[in-house]
C-alpha positions as CSV (number, residue, x, y, z in Angstrom):
1,M,0.0,0.0,0.0
2,P,1.5,3.4,-1.0
3,D,2.7,5.6,1.9
4,N,0.4,8.4,0.7
5,A,-2.7,6.2,0.4
6,Q,-5.8,7.4,2.2
7,Q,-5.9,6.1,5.7
8,F,-8.4,6.0,8.6
9,A,-6.2,6.5,11.7
10,S,-7.0,10.2,12.0
11,D,-8.7,13.0,10.1
12,N,-5.4,14.9,10.7
13,Y,-3.9,12.7,7.9
14,S,-5.9,14.6,5.2
15,G,-4.6,17.5,3.2
16,I,-5.9,21.0,2.6
17,C,-9.2,21.5,0.9
18,P,-9.3,23.6,-2.3
19,E,-11.2,26.4,-0.7
20,A,-8.7,26.9,2.1
21,W,-5.8,26.5,-0.3
22,Q,-7.3,29.1,-2.7
23,A,-7.9,31.6,0.1
24,M,-4.2,31.3,1.3
25,A,-3.1,31.9,-2.3
26,E,-5.3,35.0,-2.5
27,A,-4.0,36.2,0.9
28,N,-0.5,35.8,-0.5
29,Q,-0.9,38.8,-2.9
30,G,1.0,41.9,-1.9
31,H,1.5,43.1,1.7
32,Q,-0.9,43.1,4.6
33,R,-0.7,44.5,8.1
34,A,0.8,42.1,10.7
35,Y,-0.4,40.5,13.9
36,G,-4.0,40.2,12.9
37,D,-4.6,43.8,11.9
38,D,-5.3,42.7,8.3
39,E,-8.4,42.5,6.1
40,W,-8.4,38.6,6.1
41,T,-8.6,38.4,9.9
42,A,-11.3,40.9,10.0
43,R,-13.3,39.1,7.3
44,A,-12.9,35.8,9.0
45,A,-14.1,37.2,12.3
46,D,-17.1,38.7,10.6
47,H,-17.9,35.4,8.9
48,F,-18.0,33.8,12.3
49,R,-20.3,36.4,13.7
50,R,-22.7,36.0,10.8
51,L,-22.5,32.2,11.1
52,F,-23.2,32.2,14.8
53,E,-25.7,35.0,14.6
54,T,-24.1,37.0,17.4
55,D,-21.4,39.6,18.1
56,C,-18.8,37.3,19.7
57,D,-15.1,37.9,20.2
58,V,-13.0,35.8,17.8
59,F,-9.4,34.8,18.2
60,F,-7.1,32.5,16.2
61,A,-4.6,29.9,17.4
62,F,-2.3,27.5,15.6
63,N,-3.8,24.3,17.0
64,G,-6.4,22.8,19.3
65,T,-4.1,22.2,22.3
66,A,-3.4,25.9,22.4
67,A,-7.0,26.9,21.8
68,N,-8.4,24.7,24.5
69,S,-5.7,25.4,27.0
70,L,-5.8,29.2,26.7
71,A,-9.6,29.3,26.7
72,L,-9.7,27.2,29.9
73,A,-7.0,29.3,31.4
74,S,-9.1,32.4,30.8
75,L,-11.9,30.9,32.7
76,C,-9.9,29.8,35.8
77,Q,-7.6,30.9,38.5
78,S,-4.8,28.6,39.5
79,Y,-6.8,27.3,42.5
80,H,-9.8,26.4,40.4
81,S,-10.7,23.1,38.7
82,V,-12.2,22.0,35.3
83,I,-14.7,19.2,35.1
84,C,-14.3,17.0,32.1
85,S,-15.0,13.6,30.6
86,E,-12.6,10.8,31.6
87,T,-11.9,10.5,27.8
88,A,-11.7,14.2,27.1
89,H,-8.8,15.3,24.8
90,V,-7.8,18.0,27.4
91,E,-7.3,15.1,29.9
92,T,-5.7,12.4,27.8
93,D,-3.9,14.1,24.9
94,E,-2.6,17.6,25.7
95,C,0.4,16.8,27.8
96,G,-0.8,18.9,30.8
97,A,-1.1,22.0,28.7
98,P,-4.4,23.1,30.3
99,E,-2.8,22.9,33.7
100,F,0.4,24.6,32.4
101,F,-1.3,27.6,30.9
102,S,-3.7,28.1,33.9
103,N,-0.7,27.9,36.3
104,G,-2.1,24.8,37.9
105,S,-5.9,24.5,37.6
106,K,-6.8,20.9,38.1
107,L,-8.8,18.7,35.7
108,L,-11.4,16.7,37.5
109,T,-12.6,13.7,35.4
110,T,-16.1,12.2,35.8
111,R,-18.1,9.4,34.3
112,T,-19.9,9.7,31.0
113,E,-22.7,8.0,29.2
114,Q,-21.5,7.1,25.7
115,G,-18.8,9.6,26.0
116,K,-21.1,12.5,27.1
117,L,-21.2,14.3,30.4
118,T,-24.5,14.5,32.2
119,P,-25.9,17.0,34.7
120,A,-25.8,14.3,37.3
121,S,-22.1,13.4,36.7
122,I,-21.2,17.1,36.8
123,R,-23.1,17.6,40.1
124,E,-21.4,14.6,41.6
125,I,-17.9,16.1,41.1
126,A,-18.8,19.7,41.7
127,L,-20.5,19.0,45.0
128,K,-18.1,16.3,46.1
129,R,-16.2,18.6,48.4
130,K,-16.5,22.3,49.2
131,D,-13.7,22.7,51.7
132,I,-10.7,25.0,51.0
133,H,-8.3,22.0,50.7
134,F,-9.9,21.0,47.3
135,P,-9.6,22.9,44.0
136,K,-12.8,24.9,43.5
137,P,-14.8,23.8,40.5
138,R,-15.2,26.7,38.0
139,V,-15.5,25.3,34.5
140,V,-17.2,22.4,32.7
141,T,-15.7,21.5,29.3
142,L,-17.6,19.4,26.7
143,T,-16.2,17.8,23.6
144,Q,-18.4,18.1,20.5
145,A,-18.4,15.6,18.9
146,T,-17.1,13.4,21.7
147,E,-13.9,11.3,21.7
148,V,-16.1,8.3,21.0
149,G,-17.9,9.9,18.1
150,T,-21.2,10.7,19.8
151,V,-22.9,14.1,19.6
152,Y,-24.5,16.3,22.2
153,R,-28.1,17.4,21.3
154,P,-29.1,21.0,22.0
155,E,-31.3,19.9,24.9
156,E,-28.5,18.0,26.5
157,I,-26.2,21.1,26.3
158,Q,-29.1,23.2,27.7
159,A,-29.5,20.8,30.6
160,I,-25.7,21.0,31.3
161,S,-25.8,24.8,31.0
162,Q,-28.6,25.0,33.5
163,T,-26.6,22.9,35.9
164,C,-23.6,25.1,35.4
165,D,-25.7,28.2,36.2
166,E,-26.9,26.6,39.4
167,L,-23.4,25.7,40.5
168,G,-21.6,28.9,39.3
169,L,-19.6,27.2,36.5
170,N,-18.7,28.5,33.1
171,L,-19.2,26.2,30.1
172,H,-16.5,25.6,27.5
173,M,-16.8,23.5,24.3
174,D,-13.9,21.7,22.6
175,G,-15.2,21.7,19.1
176,A,-12.4,20.0,17.2
177,R,-15.2,18.2,15.3
178,F,-17.9,20.8,15.8
179,S,-18.6,20.8,12.1
180,N,-19.4,17.1,12.1
181,A,-21.8,17.6,15.0
182,C,-23.6,20.4,13.2
183,A,-23.8,18.3,10.1
184,F,-25.2,15.2,11.9
185,L,-27.9,17.1,13.8
186,G,-28.8,19.6,11.1
187,C,-28.7,22.3,13.7
188,T,-27.3,25.8,13.3
189,P,-24.0,26.6,15.1
190,A,-25.9,29.1,17.3
191,E,-28.3,26.4,18.4
192,L,-25.4,24.2,19.5
193,T,-23.5,26.9,21.4
194,W,-24.6,30.2,22.9
195,K,-28.3,29.6,22.4
196,A,-27.8,26.4,24.5
197,G,-25.7,28.2,27.1
198,V,-22.1,27.7,25.9
199,D,-19.8,30.5,27.0
200,V,-16.7,29.7,24.9
201,L,-16.2,27.5,21.8
202,C,-13.0,26.3,20.3
203,F,-14.0,25.7,16.7
204,G,-11.7,23.2,14.9
205,G,-10.5,23.8,11.3
206,T,-7.6,21.4,11.1
207,K,-9.7,18.3,11.0
208,N,-12.1,19.7,8.4
209,G,-9.9,20.8,5.5
210,M,-7.4,23.3,6.9
211,A,-3.7,23.0,7.3
212,V,-3.5,24.6,10.7
213,G,-5.8,26.9,12.7
214,E,-8.5,26.9,15.3
215,A,-10.8,29.7,16.2
216,I,-11.7,30.6,19.8
217,L,-15.2,32.2,20.0
218,F,-16.2,34.0,23.2
219,F,-20.0,34.3,23.4
220,N,-19.7,35.7,26.9
221,R,-17.4,38.5,25.9
222,D,-16.6,39.5,29.5
223,L,-14.6,36.3,29.7
224,A,-12.4,37.4,26.8
225,E,-10.7,40.2,28.8
226,D,-7.0,40.3,28.0
227,F,-7.3,37.1,25.9
228,D,-5.2,38.7,23.2
229,Y,-2.4,39.0,25.8
230,R,-2.7,35.3,26.6
231,C,-2.3,34.4,23.0
232,K,0.8,36.6,22.6
233,Q,2.4,35.2,25.7
234,A,1.8,31.6,24.6
235,G,3.3,32.1,21.2
236,Q,-0.1,32.0,19.5
237,L,-0.1,35.5,18.0
238,A,0.9,34.9,14.4
239,S,2.9,37.7,12.9
240,K,1.5,36.9,9.5
241,M,-2.0,36.2,10.9
242,R,-3.7,36.3,7.5
243,Y,-2.4,32.8,6.8
244,L,-4.3,31.5,9.8
245,S,-7.4,33.5,9.2
246,A,-7.7,33.4,5.4
247,P,-8.4,29.7,5.2
248,W,-11.4,30.3,7.5
249,V,-12.8,32.8,5.0
250,G,-12.3,30.1,2.3
251,I,-14.3,27.4,4.1
252,L,-16.9,29.6,5.7
253,Q,-18.0,31.9,2.9
254,D,-19.8,29.3,0.8
255,D,-20.4,26.7,3.6
256,A,-17.6,24.3,2.5
257,W,-17.1,23.6,6.2
258,L,-20.5,22.0,6.4
259,R,-20.3,20.2,3.0
260,Y,-17.1,18.6,4.0
261,A,-18.4,17.6,7.4
262,N,-21.4,16.0,5.8
263,H,-19.2,14.1,3.5
264,A,-17.0,12.8,6.3
265,N,-20.1,11.8,8.3
266,H,-21.5,10.0,5.2
267,C,-18.4,8.0,4.7
268,A,-18.4,6.9,8.4
269,Q,-22.1,5.8,8.0
270,L,-21.2,3.9,4.8
271,L,-18.4,2.0,6.5
272,A,-20.6,1.1,9.4
273,K,-23.3,-0.1,7.0
274,L,-20.9,-2.2,5.0
275,V,-19.6,-4.2,8.0
276,E,-22.8,-4.4,10.0
277,D,-23.5,-8.0,8.9
278,V,-19.9,-9.2,9.4
279,P,-19.8,-12.0,12.0
280,G,-17.9,-11.0,15.1
281,V,-17.9,-7.2,14.3
282,S,-20.0,-4.9,16.3
283,L,-20.3,-1.1,16.9
284,M,-18.9,0.1,20.2
285,F,-20.7,3.4,20.0
286,P,-23.3,5.0,17.7
287,V,-21.9,6.5,14.5
288,E,-23.0,10.1,14.8
289,A,-20.0,12.0,13.4
290,N,-17.1,11.0,11.3
291,G,-15.7,8.1,13.4
292,V,-16.5,4.4,13.5
293,F,-15.5,2.4,16.6
294,L,-15.6,-1.3,15.9
295,Q,-15.1,-4.3,18.2
296,M,-13.2,-6.9,16.3
297,S,-10.9,-9.9,17.1
298,E,-7.3,-9.2,17.9
299,P,-6.0,-11.5,15.1
300,A,-8.2,-9.5,12.6
301,I,-6.8,-6.2,13.8
302,A,-3.3,-7.6,13.4
303,A,-4.2,-8.8,9.9
304,L,-5.6,-5.4,8.9
305,T,-2.4,-3.7,10.1
306,A,-0.3,-6.2,8.1
307,R,-2.3,-5.3,5.0
308,G,-1.1,-1.7,5.5
309,W,-4.2,-0.1,7.1
310,R,-3.6,2.5,9.7
311,F,-6.1,3.0,12.5
312,Y,-6.0,3.6,16.3
313,T,-6.6,0.9,18.9
314,F,-6.5,3.0,22.1
315,I,-10.0,2.0,23.2
316,G,-9.5,-1.4,24.8
317,A,-8.9,-5.0,23.6
318,G,-10.4,-5.6,20.2
319,G,-11.4,-2.0,19.8
320,A,-10.5,-0.1,16.6
321,R,-11.2,3.5,15.6
322,F,-11.6,4.5,11.9
323,M,-11.9,8.2,11.1
324,C,-13.2,9.6,7.9
325,S,-12.1,12.9,6.5
326,W,-13.3,15.8,4.2
327,D,-11.6,14.0,1.3
328,T,-12.3,10.4,2.0
329,E,-13.1,8.4,-1.2
330,E,-16.0,6.0,-1.1
331,A,-14.0,3.5,-3.0
332,R,-11.4,3.5,-0.2
333,V,-14.1,3.0,2.4
334,R,-15.4,0.0,0.4
335,Q,-11.9,-1.4,0.1
336,L,-11.4,-1.2,3.9
337,A,-14.8,-2.8,4.5
338,A,-14.0,-5.7,2.2
339,D,-10.7,-6.2,4.0
340,I,-12.4,-6.2,7.4
341,R,-14.8,-8.9,6.1
342,E,-11.9,-11.0,4.8
343,V,-9.8,-10.8,7.9
344,M,-12.7,-11.6,10.2
345,A,-13.5,-14.7,8.1
346,A,-9.9,-16.0,8.2
């Protein structure tokens, strides 16, 4: 199998979509002001405000780790804590960056139902202790779509937001795959964020056709005070900011972000359908975004790997995660499904 063949390990394997590439080429004409004081950054921010139907504050960072960590740091003091899923990316895959940028705010993990936090699980942690010896809960962070590919409905977010209001907590959303959640539900971005009570969203571009770049949207603008200084101090203020912001213009202006998310979701649904009747294969979680989590035999997983397929197996014995991307080809999905059928029958 060629080294550059389409794979299913991560949607980060994909390249840059034409719209983002074209916007970067257009931004590369002539000179522009530096450090975000350019027309492309202003246009991108305005696109976000139109898309979300509100006058939010918009910032840009190079990657999701920085976006999430700086956003959470803006919501916490060092003696505070952040309630998150036990599988949340901020907990398992960001090398302590949220704690680092907040000068020590502690992540408190709690149980989930199919990867999703619930009001009950949040209350359980937030009310566990109230003494001065325990880091004071201040933020809840949701991952949309979750790390196991499930999606929060608007009413679920609203219920969590109400719980946050009762407990004096801010609500942050890690939206690395927010586009896929919108596509699956057919909801507007506003319905899945500030209208449901989200204070801050980190909107992912990298996994949906961009080379680099995440947007941080503060719907509660009071929480954005001095956030530009945080970005600068953390090395996230790009001197040539137009190359971070222009791709957003490219994918937002004609809804390419949503078309590509729909395509990735469709490919995930196709893969699930093609293997649903394979003996010994079962879905670990509902397919609601662009990921398919399959329970298979260990020999079959080894055989797939030997055939050159790349995928992740971090979810327990016999568990395999297959991620579809903005550019996934249906023929490639069918080839993978056929190989799964063959190795399971061996």
